[in-house]
gemmi code that builds the backbone of each chain (N, CA, C; Angstrom):
import gemmi

chains = {
    "A": [
        ("MET", (19.490, 71.985, 90.491), (18.506, 70.789, 90.738), (19.270, 69.593, 90.250)),
        ("ASN", (19.428, 69.464, 88.975), (20.066, 68.082, 88.571), (21.338, 68.090, 89.048)),
        ("GLY", (22.303, 69.345, 89.169), (23.652, 69.205, 89.496), (23.567, 68.484, 91.042)),
        ("ASN", (22.607, 69.048, 91.863), (22.440, 68.435, 93.064), (22.446, 67.135, 93.192)),
        ("LEU", (21.213, 66.598, 92.205), (20.947, 65.107, 92.293), (22.223, 64.295, 91.606)),
        ("SER", (22.911, 64.781, 90.770), (24.080, 63.896, 90.160), (25.071, 63.916, 91.143)),
        ("THR", (25.204, 65.004, 91.749), (26.172, 65.031, 93.133), (25.787, 64.046, 94.308)),
        ("LEU", (24.573, 64.128, 94.336), (23.964, 62.995, 95.663), (24.254, 61.722, 94.954)),
        ("LEU", (24.101, 61.530, 93.736), (24.136, 60.247, 93.190), (25.659, 59.588, 93.347)),
        ("LYS", (26.453, 60.492, 92.940), (27.853, 60.099, 92.913), (28.329, 59.838, 94.494)),
        ("ALA", (27.985, 60.858, 95.176), (28.454, 60.522, 96.688), (27.809, 59.408, 97.310)),
        ("GLN", (26.615, 58.976, 97.067), (25.787, 58.029, 97.405), (25.417, 56.933, 96.639)),
        ("TRP", (26.245, 56.552, 95.494), (26.008, 55.747, 94.787), (25.502, 54.276, 95.323)),
        ("ASP", (26.075, 53.780, 96.047), (25.682, 52.701, 96.825), (24.470, 52.583, 97.201)),
        ("ARG", (23.974, 53.635, 98.111), (22.643, 53.793, 98.573), (21.589, 54.016, 97.270)),
        ("ALA", (21.995, 54.693, 96.371), (21.087, 54.864, 95.206), (20.644, 53.421, 94.610)),
        ("ILE", (21.947, 52.607, 94.546), (21.769, 51.366, 93.988), (20.636, 50.511, 94.873)),
        ("ALA", (20.840, 50.684, 96.046), (20.017, 50.057, 96.949), (18.404, 50.395, 96.917)),
        ("VAL", (18.311, 51.709, 96.782), (16.866, 52.094, 96.583), (16.309, 51.626, 95.249)),
        ("ALA", (17.316, 51.806, 94.105), (16.798, 51.255, 92.856), (16.348, 49.683, 92.829)),
        ("CYS", (17.383, 48.998, 93.568), (17.114, 47.334, 93.760), (15.638, 47.295, 94.439)),
        ("ILE", (15.367, 48.155, 95.429), (14.031, 47.872, 96.508), (13.078, 48.237, 95.325)),
        ("ALA", (13.297, 49.251, 94.664), (12.031, 49.837, 93.606), (11.956, 48.703, 92.380)),
        ("GLY", (12.945, 48.104, 92.187), (12.824, 47.001, 91.175), (12.092, 45.808, 91.696)),
        ("ALA", (12.377, 45.612, 92.921), (11.929, 44.346, 93.702), (10.393, 44.512, 93.805)),
        ("VAL", (10.130, 45.742, 94.296), (8.516, 46.006, 94.218), (7.897, 45.712, 93.007)),
        ("ILE", (8.539, 46.192, 91.889), (7.815, 46.200, 90.542), (7.922, 44.721, 90.135)),
        ("VAL", (8.979, 43.994, 90.463), (8.945, 42.286, 90.008), (7.914, 41.485, 90.893)),
        ("LEU", (7.731, 41.869, 92.079), (6.874, 41.206, 92.834), (5.548, 41.522, 92.616)),
        ("VAL", (5.035, 42.629, 92.124), (3.838, 43.128, 91.813), (3.391, 42.258, 90.361)),
        ("VAL", (4.370, 42.320, 89.414), (4.201, 41.689, 88.151), (4.128, 40.270, 88.337)),
        ("GLY", (4.996, 39.590, 89.147), (4.587, 38.251, 89.522), (3.309, 37.994, 90.116)),
        ("TYR", (2.955, 38.826, 91.080), (1.438, 38.490, 91.632), (0.423, 38.466, 90.645)),
        ("LEU", (0.595, 39.600, 89.811), (-0.679, 39.860, 88.725), (-0.397, 38.705, 87.844)),
        ("GLY", (0.930, 38.070, 87.534), (0.904, 36.784, 86.608), (0.140, 35.717, 87.165)),
        ("ILE", (0.608, 35.548, 88.735), (0.107, 34.422, 89.518), (-1.345, 34.407, 89.436)),
        ("SER", (-1.959, 35.627, 89.741), (-3.288, 35.789, 90.040), (-4.070, 35.593, 88.616)),
        ("ASP", (-3.490, 35.566, 87.639), (-4.139, 35.713, 86.484), (-4.659, 34.568, 85.593)),
        ("THR", (-3.799, 33.381, 86.377), (-4.061, 32.040, 85.843), (-4.432, 30.954, 87.031)),
        ("PRO", (-5.278, 30.118, 86.857), (-5.687, 29.151, 88.124), (-4.878, 27.785, 87.695)),
        ("TYR", (-3.862, 27.802, 86.695), (-3.114, 26.664, 86.721), (-1.748, 26.667, 87.326)),
        ("VAL", (-1.489, 25.838, 88.100), (-0.090, 25.776, 88.765), (0.933, 25.848, 87.938)),
        ("ALA", (0.858, 25.029, 86.892), (1.991, 24.772, 85.781), (2.257, 26.217, 85.331)),
        ("GLU", (1.324, 27.033, 85.189), (1.648, 28.533, 84.783), (2.038, 29.433, 85.796)),
        ("GLN", (1.596, 29.064, 86.997), (2.007, 29.916, 88.108), (3.379, 29.667, 88.575)),
        ("LEU", (3.980, 28.320, 88.547), (5.402, 28.325, 89.180), (6.379, 29.066, 88.310)),
        ("PRO", (6.460, 29.188, 87.151), (7.414, 30.030, 86.519), (7.440, 31.612, 86.812)),
        ("TYR", (6.228, 31.959, 87.191), (6.137, 33.369, 87.855), (6.850, 33.446, 89.238)),
        ("PHE", (6.488, 32.068, 89.977), (6.734, 32.286, 91.186), (8.251, 32.236, 91.258)),
        ("ILE", (8.954, 31.289, 90.446), (10.411, 31.331, 90.361), (10.949, 32.722, 89.964)),
        ("SER", (10.594, 33.161, 88.721), (11.171, 34.366, 88.133), (11.017, 35.387, 89.011)),
        ("ALA", (9.567, 35.691, 89.661), (9.375, 37.021, 90.171), (9.576, 36.762, 91.574)),
        ("GLY", (9.242, 35.660, 92.104), (9.527, 35.555, 93.566), (10.981, 35.489, 94.003)),
        ("ALA", (11.724, 34.621, 93.324), (13.135, 34.447, 93.486), (13.719, 35.817, 93.141)),
        ("GLY", (13.530, 36.219, 92.081), (14.089, 37.411, 91.534), (13.854, 38.555, 92.414)),
        ("GLY", (12.521, 38.667, 93.063), (12.411, 39.812, 93.985), (13.307, 39.653, 95.404)),
        ("ILE", (13.077, 38.344, 95.788), (14.130, 38.107, 97.079), (15.609, 38.551, 96.897)),
        ("VAL", (16.160, 38.250, 95.705), (17.525, 38.502, 95.158), (17.805, 39.983, 95.180)),
        ("LEU", (16.874, 40.704, 94.659), (16.814, 42.283, 94.320), (16.827, 42.713, 95.989)),
        ("CYS", (15.853, 42.203, 96.671), (15.766, 42.813, 98.155), (17.123, 42.437, 98.852)),
        ("ALA", (17.775, 41.382, 98.634), (18.949, 40.874, 99.295), (20.161, 41.872, 98.808)),
        ("VAL", (20.321, 41.979, 97.643), (21.391, 42.960, 96.874), (21.058, 44.503, 97.517)),
        ("ALA", (19.730, 44.912, 97.629), (19.667, 46.071, 98.235), (20.146, 46.196, 99.443)),
        ("GLY", (19.843, 45.340, 100.435), (20.256, 45.414, 101.721), (21.730, 45.332, 102.019)),
        ("MET", (22.389, 44.588, 101.042), (23.923, 44.389, 100.942), (24.484, 45.752, 100.617)),
        ("MET", (23.977, 46.554, 99.621), (24.304, 47.722, 99.092), (24.047, 48.584, 100.319)),
        ("TRP", (23.117, 48.882, 100.979), (22.879, 49.825, 101.972), (23.908, 49.613, 103.206)),
        ("VAL", (23.805, 48.208, 103.676), (24.607, 47.888, 104.924), (26.087, 48.284, 104.344)),
        ("SER", (26.661, 47.927, 103.204), (27.834, 48.189, 102.802), (28.207, 49.668, 102.946)),
        ("ALA", (27.282, 50.490, 102.307), (27.467, 51.977, 102.639), (27.578, 52.465, 103.960)),
        ("ASP", (27.011, 51.829, 104.811), (26.998, 52.115, 106.384), (28.524, 51.770, 106.730)),
        ("LEU", (28.905, 50.509, 106.276), (30.315, 50.025, 106.775), (31.240, 51.016, 106.160)),
        ("ARG", (30.981, 51.427, 104.808), (32.173, 52.343, 104.474), (32.263, 53.511, 105.009)),
        ("ASP", (31.149, 54.097, 105.456), (31.045, 55.343, 106.044), (31.895, 55.182, 107.540)),
        ("GLU", (31.665, 54.132, 108.093), (32.137, 53.913, 109.566), (33.719, 53.464, 109.017)),
        ("TRP", (34.042, 52.842, 107.981), (35.515, 52.577, 107.906), (36.024, 53.999, 107.562)),
        ("ARG", (35.456, 54.738, 106.815), (36.129, 56.180, 106.458), (36.676, 57.000, 107.855)),
        ("GLU", (35.626, 56.776, 108.696), (35.675, 57.725, 109.637), (36.715, 57.117, 110.773)),
        ("LEU", (36.775, 55.788, 110.825), (37.772, 55.097, 111.771), (39.102, 55.286, 111.061)),
        ("ARG", (39.136, 55.228, 109.774), (40.509, 55.562, 108.863), (41.153, 56.919, 109.440)),
        ("ALA", (40.175, 57.703, 109.210), (40.385, 59.325, 109.452), (40.892, 59.427, 110.740)),
        ("LEU", (40.303, 58.712, 111.645), (40.742, 59.199, 113.118), (41.861, 58.397, 113.333)),
        ("ARG", (42.365, 57.115, 112.877), (43.633, 56.603, 113.103), (44.596, 57.391, 112.329)),
        ("GLU", (44.285, 57.860, 111.138), (45.574, 58.614, 110.680), (45.691, 59.972, 111.272)),
        ("GLN", (44.835, 60.489, 112.048), (44.889, 61.670, 112.782), (45.621, 61.515, 113.971)),
        ("LEU", (45.470, 60.422, 114.657), (46.072, 60.036, 116.000), (47.415, 59.805, 115.564)),
        ("ALA", (47.729, 58.948, 114.457), (49.010, 58.508, 114.022), (49.909, 59.957, 113.786)),
        ("ALA", (49.250, 60.823, 112.890), (49.981, 62.080, 112.766), (50.436, 62.680, 113.976)),
        ("SER", (49.359, 63.016, 114.741), (49.563, 63.466, 116.046), (50.780, 63.036, 116.998)),
        ("ASP", (50.739, 61.543, 117.023), (51.661, 60.967, 117.533), (53.140, 61.208, 116.978)),
        ("THR", (53.250, 61.224, 115.692), (54.549, 61.664, 115.014), (54.917, 62.946, 115.410)),
        ("ALA", (53.810, 63.813, 115.344), (54.054, 65.269, 115.313), (54.865, 65.536, 116.792)),
        ("ALA", (54.134, 64.609, 117.939), (54.724, 64.589, 119.338), (55.741, 64.060, 119.565)),
        ("GLY", (56.280, 63.291, 118.676), (57.547, 62.511, 118.743), (57.511, 61.185, 119.510)),
        ("THR", (56.161, 60.752, 119.565), (56.255, 59.467, 120.095), (55.724, 58.314, 118.860)),
        ("THR", (55.869, 57.193, 119.435), (55.552, 56.034, 118.572), (54.257, 55.458, 118.974)),
        ("SER", (53.517, 55.198, 118.027), (52.168, 54.776, 118.240), (51.893, 53.299, 118.324)),
        ("ARG", (52.465, 52.672, 117.706), (52.710, 51.297, 117.187), (53.739, 50.475, 117.287)),
    ],
    "B": [
        ("MET", (56.757, 43.863, 103.392), (57.531, 43.107, 104.457), (57.694, 41.679, 104.074)),
        ("SER", (58.881, 41.269, 104.134), (59.265, 39.979, 103.753), (59.122, 38.847, 104.854)),
        ("SER", (59.123, 37.722, 104.503), (58.841, 36.428, 105.385), (59.856, 36.267, 106.355)),
        ("THR", (61.018, 37.078, 106.133), (62.185, 36.734, 107.074), (62.099, 37.813, 108.356)),
        ("GLN", (61.091, 38.661, 108.200), (60.809, 39.388, 109.356), (60.051, 38.867, 110.460)),
        ("LEU", (59.144, 37.815, 109.872), (58.110, 37.192, 110.833), (58.707, 36.768, 112.055)),
        ("THR", (57.714, 36.696, 112.928), (58.015, 36.276, 114.372), (57.196, 35.101, 114.581)),
        ("THR", (56.640, 34.506, 113.835), (55.422, 33.438, 113.635), (56.075, 32.282, 114.261)),
        ("PRO", (55.569, 31.342, 114.932), (56.180, 30.017, 115.260), (56.835, 29.601, 113.755)),
        ("HIS", (58.036, 28.760, 114.194), (58.722, 28.178, 112.894), (58.000, 27.218, 112.195)),
        ("ALA", (57.014, 26.507, 112.880), (56.088, 25.580, 112.214), (55.337, 26.026, 110.910)),
        ("VAL", (55.061, 27.367, 111.040), (54.518, 27.976, 109.840), (55.441, 28.006, 108.727)),
        ("PRO", (54.981, 27.478, 107.572), (55.920, 27.781, 106.538), (56.008, 29.062, 105.893)),
        ("ALA", (57.181, 29.434, 105.378), (57.484, 30.666, 105.189), (56.442, 31.375, 103.833)),
        ("ARG", (56.052, 30.563, 103.230), (55.388, 30.872, 101.873), (54.046, 31.283, 102.483)),
        ("ALA", (53.522, 30.542, 103.398), (52.098, 30.937, 104.150), (52.229, 32.367, 104.672)),
        ("GLY", (53.553, 32.351, 105.550), (53.642, 33.585, 106.005), (53.644, 34.885, 105.203)),
        ("ALA", (54.291, 34.649, 104.183), (54.281, 35.783, 102.940), (53.018, 36.012, 102.481)),
        ("ARG", (52.137, 34.870, 102.386), (50.789, 35.428, 102.067), (50.099, 36.095, 102.827)),
        ("ARG", (50.254, 35.725, 104.256), (49.535, 36.506, 105.286), (50.096, 37.929, 105.300)),
        ("ALA", (51.450, 37.885, 105.158), (51.951, 39.512, 104.993), (51.231, 40.263, 103.952)),
        ("ALA", (51.158, 39.577, 102.922), (50.623, 40.455, 101.765), (49.012, 40.780, 102.286)),
        ("ARG", (48.526, 39.437, 102.727), (47.038, 40.041, 103.064), (46.922, 41.098, 104.068)),
        ("SER", (47.967, 41.071, 104.989), (47.834, 41.980, 106.146), (48.249, 43.554, 105.489)),
        ("ALA", (49.049, 43.293, 104.586), (49.350, 44.737, 104.146), (48.279, 45.101, 103.207)),
        ("SER", (47.468, 44.492, 102.678), (46.493, 45.087, 101.872), (45.256, 45.437, 102.705)),
        ("HIS", (45.342, 44.996, 103.912), (44.086, 45.334, 104.882), (44.613, 47.031, 105.204)),
        ("ASP", (45.942, 47.557, 105.101), (46.022, 48.794, 105.298), (45.541, 49.594, 104.107)),
        ("SER", (45.230, 49.075, 102.939), (44.700, 50.047, 101.638), (43.539, 50.676, 102.073)),
        ("ASP", (43.275, 51.554, 101.211), (42.161, 52.563, 101.464), (40.700, 51.951, 101.373)),
        ("ALA", (40.563, 50.729, 100.659), (39.490, 50.146, 100.301), (39.059, 49.123, 101.411)),
        ("LEU", (37.583, 49.313, 101.830), (37.314, 48.349, 102.706), (37.257, 46.836, 102.244)),
        ("TRP", (36.802, 46.876, 101.033), (36.941, 45.370, 100.484), (38.148, 45.205, 99.441)),
        ("GLU", (38.718, 44.117, 99.285), (39.710, 43.920, 98.556), (39.077, 43.319, 97.114)),
        ("PRO", (39.744, 43.671, 95.990), (39.273, 43.229, 94.853), (38.919, 41.805, 94.621)),
        ("GLY", (39.651, 40.969, 95.379), (39.356, 39.391, 95.473), (37.958, 39.339, 96.161)),
        ("ASP", (37.489, 40.172, 96.963), (36.051, 39.969, 97.678), (35.252, 40.528, 96.691)),
        ("ARG", (35.504, 41.503, 95.936), (34.548, 41.965, 95.174), (34.257, 40.752, 93.922)),
        ("LEU", (35.475, 40.329, 93.357), (35.226, 39.311, 92.383), (34.682, 38.041, 92.735)),
        ("VAL", (34.899, 37.585, 94.214), (34.182, 36.350, 94.733), (32.806, 36.743, 94.769)),
        ("THR", (32.309, 37.877, 95.370), (30.719, 38.161, 95.717), (30.105, 38.192, 94.414)),
        ("ALA", (30.628, 39.003, 93.421), (30.098, 38.983, 91.879), (29.970, 37.790, 91.264)),
        ("LEU", (30.920, 37.002, 91.596), (30.770, 35.716, 90.669), (29.655, 34.720, 91.567)),
        ("VAL", (29.678, 34.841, 93.148), (28.795, 34.031, 93.550), (27.162, 34.353, 93.059)),
        ("ILE", (27.155, 35.890, 93.219), (25.739, 36.361, 92.909), (25.468, 36.199, 91.465)),
        ("VAL", (26.163, 36.115, 90.530), (25.919, 35.981, 89.042), (25.598, 34.435, 88.850)),
        ("VAL", (26.467, 33.532, 89.675), (26.031, 32.051, 89.580), (24.691, 31.897, 90.033)),
        ("GLY", (24.275, 32.608, 91.205), (22.951, 32.373, 91.801), (21.845, 32.840, 90.878)),
        ("VAL", (22.094, 33.942, 90.103), (21.237, 34.457, 89.216), (20.936, 33.659, 88.043)),
        ("ALA", (22.084, 33.105, 87.789), (22.065, 32.145, 86.543), (21.260, 30.927, 86.775)),
        ("LEU", (21.386, 30.286, 88.182), (20.632, 29.359, 88.379), (19.057, 29.546, 88.366)),
        ("ILE", (18.843, 30.672, 88.971), (17.368, 31.030, 89.067), (16.866, 31.379, 87.568)),
        ("GLY", (17.747, 31.914, 86.615), (17.377, 32.156, 85.358), (17.126, 30.663, 84.641)),
        ("ALA", (18.077, 29.693, 85.084), (17.791, 28.301, 84.289), (16.576, 27.781, 84.757)),
        ("ALA", (16.210, 27.971, 86.031), (15.178, 27.215, 86.636), (13.838, 27.742, 86.003)),
        ("TRP", (14.129, 29.162, 85.637), (12.871, 30.019, 85.305), (12.697, 29.326, 83.941)),
        ("LEU", (13.786, 29.176, 83.054), (13.315, 28.582, 81.640), (12.965, 27.326, 81.803)),
        ("GLY", (13.627, 26.360, 82.647), (13.230, 25.073, 82.791), (11.916, 24.842, 83.312)),
        ("ALA", (11.279, 25.495, 84.059), (10.043, 25.262, 84.526), (8.923, 26.119, 83.620)),
        ("GLY", (9.443, 26.957, 82.814), (8.519, 27.443, 81.746), (8.192, 26.552, 80.532)),
        ("ASN", (9.285, 25.664, 80.324), (9.172, 24.841, 79.281), (8.599, 23.479, 79.373)),
        ("THR", (7.899, 23.058, 80.701), (7.221, 22.107, 80.818), (6.105, 22.480, 81.616)),
        ("THR", (5.042, 21.197, 81.566), (3.932, 21.364, 82.433), (3.747, 20.498, 83.453)),
        ("GLN", (4.800, 19.543, 83.387), (4.744, 18.376, 84.344), (5.182, 18.653, 85.647)),
        ("TRP", (4.267, 18.403, 86.742), (4.577, 18.909, 88.216), (5.939, 18.423, 88.719)),
        ("ASP", (6.179, 17.114, 88.491), (7.657, 16.594, 89.143), (8.652, 17.587, 88.557)),
        ("THR", (8.488, 17.823, 87.215), (9.791, 18.346, 86.681), (9.668, 19.899, 87.003)),
        ("GLN", (8.740, 20.507, 86.968), (8.559, 21.936, 87.589), (9.185, 22.023, 89.019)),
        ("LEU", (8.719, 21.143, 89.722), (9.333, 20.996, 91.310), (10.887, 20.949, 91.238)),
        ("ARG", (11.316, 20.169, 90.459), (12.797, 19.931, 90.456), (13.323, 21.506, 90.088)),
        ("TRP", (12.852, 22.102, 89.226), (13.176, 23.442, 88.755), (13.227, 24.366, 89.955)),
        ("THR", (11.901, 24.510, 90.611), (11.778, 25.343, 91.608), (12.801, 25.185, 92.758)),
        ("ALA", (13.098, 23.778, 92.964), (14.287, 23.624, 94.010), (15.554, 24.089, 93.512)),
        ("LEU", (15.911, 24.249, 92.221), (17.128, 24.844, 91.651), (17.041, 26.320, 91.990)),
        ("ALA", (15.905, 26.684, 91.600), (15.712, 28.337, 91.968), (16.043, 28.790, 93.537)),
        ("ILE", (15.260, 27.984, 94.180), (15.469, 28.161, 95.697), (17.296, 28.091, 96.008)),
        ("ALA", (17.701, 26.814, 95.470), (19.082, 26.827, 95.409), (19.937, 28.418, 94.933)),
        ("GLY", (19.338, 28.967, 93.966), (20.103, 29.771, 93.403), (20.012, 31.091, 94.458)),
        ("VAL", (18.659, 31.330, 95.238), (18.489, 32.427, 96.191), (19.528, 32.234, 97.216)),
        ("VAL", (19.663, 30.815, 97.769), (20.727, 30.414, 98.781), (21.857, 30.939, 98.252)),
        ("VAL", (22.274, 30.618, 97.197), (23.718, 30.920, 96.532), (23.793, 32.534, 96.706)),
        ("VAL", (22.810, 33.360, 96.176), (22.856, 34.634, 96.305), (23.104, 35.351, 97.835)),
        ("CYS", (22.135, 34.594, 98.603), (22.359, 35.167, 100.012), (23.493, 34.788, 100.617)),
        ("THR", (24.440, 33.573, 100.317), (25.396, 33.373, 100.835), (26.538, 34.361, 100.254)),
        ("GLY", (26.532, 34.841, 99.058), (27.410, 35.762, 98.640), (27.290, 36.952, 99.429)),
        ("VAL", (25.870, 37.454, 99.624), (25.780, 38.660, 100.170), (26.273, 38.602, 101.664)),
        ("GLY", (26.066, 37.358, 102.363), (26.539, 37.259, 103.759), (27.930, 37.293, 103.960)),
        ("VAL", (28.666, 36.603, 102.868), (30.506, 36.465, 102.860), (30.862, 38.084, 102.701)),
        ("TRP", (30.275, 38.703, 101.815), (30.715, 40.250, 101.406), (30.565, 40.977, 102.801)),
        ("LEU", (29.287, 40.844, 103.656), (28.931, 41.730, 104.593), (29.806, 41.265, 105.856)),
        ("SER", (30.031, 39.949, 105.923), (30.947, 39.683, 107.250), (32.246, 39.874, 106.970)),
        ("ARG", (32.980, 39.925, 105.682), (34.276, 40.617, 105.554), (34.322, 41.916, 105.761)),
        ("GLY", (33.401, 42.754, 105.640), (33.156, 44.273, 105.589), (33.210, 44.357, 107.266)),
        ("PHE", (32.170, 43.808, 107.906), (32.190, 44.028, 109.416), (33.557, 43.546, 109.991)),
        ("ALA", (34.055, 42.469, 109.695), (35.491, 41.844, 110.255), (36.494, 43.180, 110.188)),
        ("ARG", (36.558, 43.754, 108.995), (37.549, 44.702, 108.798), (37.342, 46.126, 109.535)),
        ("VAL", (35.855, 46.294, 109.593), (35.517, 47.321, 110.423), (36.090, 47.339, 111.905)),
        ("ARG", (35.696, 46.028, 112.364), (35.964, 45.673, 113.613), (37.525, 45.758, 113.920)),
        ("ALA", (38.199, 45.401, 113.235), (39.843, 45.391, 113.299), (40.110, 46.921, 113.337)),
        ("GLU", (39.472, 47.668, 112.559), (39.873, 49.197, 112.234), (39.330, 49.789, 113.794)),
        ("ALA", (38.367, 49.252, 114.053), (37.842, 49.953, 115.564), (38.848, 49.659, 116.583)),
        ("ARG", (39.456, 48.430, 116.463), (40.280, 47.932, 117.418), (41.418, 48.600, 117.483)),
        ("ALA", (41.959, 48.910, 116.286), (43.205, 49.524, 116.358), (43.114, 50.993, 116.744)),
        ("VAL", (41.777, 51.746, 116.392), (41.625, 53.146, 116.857), (41.678, 52.858, 118.308)),
        ("ARG", (40.938, 52.007, 119.100), (40.880, 51.971, 120.604), (42.321, 51.671, 121.052)),
        ("ARG", (43.036, 50.866, 120.513), (44.496, 50.593, 121.270), (45.210, 51.991, 121.042)),
        ("GLN", (45.019, 52.683, 119.976), (45.957, 53.881, 119.846), (45.344, 54.817, 120.894)),
        ("LEU", (44.231, 54.934, 120.737), (43.526, 55.934, 122.097), (44.090, 55.421, 123.350)),
        ("ALA", (43.803, 54.256, 123.665), (44.272, 53.766, 125.128), (45.619, 54.067, 125.403)),
        ("ALA", (46.524, 53.641, 124.271), (47.948, 54.015, 124.602), (48.359, 55.486, 124.778)),
        ("ARG", (47.529, 56.305, 124.416), (47.438, 57.680, 124.551), (47.309, 57.933, 126.128)),
        ("LEU", (46.344, 57.382, 126.528), (45.825, 57.578, 128.058), (46.773, 57.290, 128.934)),
        ("THR", (46.946, 55.886, 129.107), (47.967, 55.386, 130.033), (48.197, 53.827, 129.366)),
        ("PRO", (49.340, 53.569, 129.976), (49.613, 52.183, 129.418), (49.001, 50.977, 130.095)),
        ("THR", (48.419, 51.109, 131.338), (47.504, 50.198, 132.021), (46.115, 50.255, 131.065)),
        ("ALA", (45.656, 51.383, 130.846), (44.333, 51.407, 130.106), (44.313, 50.669, 128.583)),
        ("ALA", (45.632, 50.693, 128.183), (46.131, 50.250, 126.798), (46.044, 48.541, 127.123)),
        ("ALA", (46.691, 48.324, 127.924), (46.511, 46.777, 128.395), (45.337, 46.251, 128.611)),
        ("ASP", (44.318, 46.969, 129.458), (42.862, 46.580, 129.660), (42.228, 46.298, 128.474)),
        ("ILE", (42.491, 47.305, 127.521), (41.548, 47.392, 126.208), (42.065, 46.298, 125.379)),
        ("SER", (43.325, 46.152, 125.147), (43.966, 45.327, 124.137), (43.986, 43.955, 124.747)),
        ("GLY", (43.910, 43.582, 126.052), (43.891, 42.364, 126.384), (45.397, 41.896, 126.835)),
        ("GLY", (46.319, 42.951, 126.761), (47.841, 42.368, 126.810), (48.160, 42.182, 125.534)),
        ("PRO", (49.538, 41.692, 125.321), (50.260, 41.264, 124.123), (49.443, 40.165, 123.385)),
        ("ARG", (49.480, 40.185, 122.101), (48.731, 39.150, 121.582), (49.490, 38.063, 121.365)),
        ("VAL", (48.983, 36.739, 121.141), (49.698, 35.459, 121.070), (49.120, 34.764, 120.175)),
        ("THR", (49.714, 33.626, 119.446), (49.393, 32.772, 118.627), (49.838, 31.467, 119.016)),
        ("VAL", (49.436, 30.422, 118.138), (49.839, 29.141, 118.195), (50.449, 28.549, 116.905)),
        ("ALA", (51.539, 27.784, 116.941), (52.112, 27.311, 115.804), (50.874, 26.574, 115.012)),
        ("GLY", (50.989, 27.016, 113.796), (50.030, 26.451, 112.616), (48.661, 27.407, 112.520)),
        ("MET", (48.467, 28.393, 113.453), (47.506, 29.246, 113.426), (47.610, 30.402, 112.520)),
        ("ALA", (46.511, 30.822, 111.829), (46.840, 32.037, 110.928), (46.081, 33.592, 111.530)),
        ("HIS", (45.764, 33.379, 112.768), (45.425, 34.483, 113.625), (46.197, 34.957, 114.827)),
        ("HIS", (46.013, 36.011, 115.380), (46.518, 36.348, 116.547), (45.324, 36.392, 117.572)),
        ("HIS", (45.791, 36.089, 118.846), (44.553, 36.023, 119.964), (44.878, 36.771, 121.149)),
        ("ALA", (43.870, 37.217, 121.681), (44.305, 37.724, 123.334), (44.613, 36.567, 123.974)),
        ("PRO", (45.494, 36.790, 125.157), (45.894, 35.721, 125.794), (45.025, 34.828, 126.526)),
        ("ASP", (43.830, 35.526, 126.743), (42.670, 34.821, 127.393), (41.507, 34.218, 126.469)),
        ("CYS", (41.796, 34.282, 125.359), (40.877, 33.823, 124.023), (40.580, 32.259, 124.122)),
        ("LEU", (39.479, 32.029, 124.002), (39.209, 30.573, 124.424), (39.858, 29.753, 123.349)),
        ("LEU", (40.147, 30.248, 122.085), (40.785, 29.340, 120.970), (42.382, 29.180, 121.253)),
        ("VAL", (42.872, 29.625, 122.075), (44.365, 29.516, 122.712), (44.485, 28.777, 123.979)),
        ("GLN", (43.180, 28.462, 124.534), (43.407, 27.941, 126.001), (43.913, 26.296, 125.886)),
        ("GLY", (44.848, 26.284, 126.773), (45.538, 24.871, 126.870), (46.495, 24.602, 125.774)),
        ("LYS", (46.584, 25.611, 125.056), (47.766, 25.465, 124.006), (49.020, 26.416, 124.352)),
        ("THR", (49.851, 25.746, 123.642), (51.287, 26.476, 123.658), (51.291, 27.795, 122.842)),
        ("ALA", (51.193, 28.863, 123.717), (51.028, 30.054, 122.983), (52.397, 30.923, 122.989)),
        ("VAL", (52.604, 31.418, 121.924), (53.792, 32.269, 121.792), (53.480, 33.795, 121.247)),
        ("PRO", (54.397, 34.762, 121.577), (53.909, 35.946, 121.266), (53.691, 36.215, 119.713)),
        ("ALA", (52.583, 36.681, 119.118), (52.340, 37.105, 117.804), (52.747, 38.426, 117.136)),
        ("ASP", (53.030, 38.280, 115.777), (53.342, 39.557, 115.214), (52.223, 39.922, 114.636)),
        ("GLU", (51.483, 40.805, 115.114), (50.059, 41.557, 114.691), (50.345, 41.995, 113.104)),
        ("ALA", (51.546, 42.032, 112.665), (51.403, 42.736, 111.256), (51.335, 41.551, 110.292)),
        ("THR", (51.599, 40.572, 110.806), (51.697, 39.397, 109.673), (50.517, 38.434, 109.779)),
        ("LEU", (49.734, 38.495, 110.875), (48.620, 37.505, 111.325), (47.385, 38.150, 111.198)),
        ("ALA", (46.320, 37.681, 110.938), (45.013, 38.412, 110.899), (44.430, 38.162, 112.395)),
        ("PRO", (43.779, 39.200, 112.792), (43.164, 39.235, 114.135), (42.097, 38.134, 114.190)),
        ("CYS", (42.081, 37.666, 115.328), (40.973, 36.523, 115.545), (39.718, 37.240, 115.566)),
        ("GLY", (38.670, 36.223, 115.053), (37.261, 36.984, 114.802), (36.484, 36.784, 116.101)),
        ("VAL", (37.029, 36.019, 117.011), (36.272, 35.662, 118.567), (36.790, 36.880, 119.441)),
        ("CYS", (37.985, 36.797, 119.652), (38.435, 37.925, 120.558), (38.902, 39.218, 120.193)),
        ("ALA", (38.836, 39.569, 118.718), (39.266, 40.813, 118.270), (38.232, 41.945, 118.446)),
    ],
}
model = gemmi.Model(1)
for chain_id, residues in chains.items():
    chain = gemmi.Chain(chain_id)
    for i, (resn, *xyz) in enumerate(residues, 1):
        res = gemmi.Residue()
        res.name, res.seqid = resn, gemmi.SeqId(i, " ")
        for name, pos in zip(("N", "CA", "C"), xyz):
            atom = gemmi.Atom()
            atom.name, atom.element = name, gemmi.Element(name[0])
            atom.pos, atom.b_iso = gemmi.Position(*pos), 0.0
            res.add_atom(atom)
        chain.add_residue(res)
    model.add_chain(chain)
structure = gemmi.Structure()
structure.add_model(model)
structure.setup_entities()
């Protein structure tokens, strides 16, 4: 079980970071909401808005970046492999591909 | 590849050609993003987070509305900086995947028939003196300009027609 999890994390480290960032964003936003709702003074609310609000947005952005990066990497690897296979078979057939 | 092998227009300085050749060669590496991309994105994100941190500390140290508003604006600027870094990172990744997909399409098309290859690739790639990219002959960016055949190995593909 632990072995499977660590293998999964190693293979999908970028998606794991994305999920961790989303979880962190949820926690940060909830903490910010609690902090803001705990005081009626705007001067005390603004630091929560800045740290939790902006921090939550940044974490969401990084999570999206990591997830889309993982998709792009997968696509890149497939295209790379396909191109190498084509080049190899072209070479084997004695033709020049590029 | 040395700059003497370039077939780019002679108006392009040799040093810039060598830079492009090095960049093009690095496109063939196994990594989707180059170390420079990683460094720039990491730096931009760190700067954005630092701006947010500074804004948080600044806003927490005062109760004056005007001052706090200025710190809030700084925090928003930090978010914009982070999002810019994310956008640059993703756009570079998308551009390289598009270029790779185009190369695969051309290889596949060349296998089928030469006419299909010409249809898919849009014929030989061209460039204009001073340009850093190669374009399809019908690309809007070379319309009305004196286009010459481009060396695809030393120039980056156009982001519009590639």
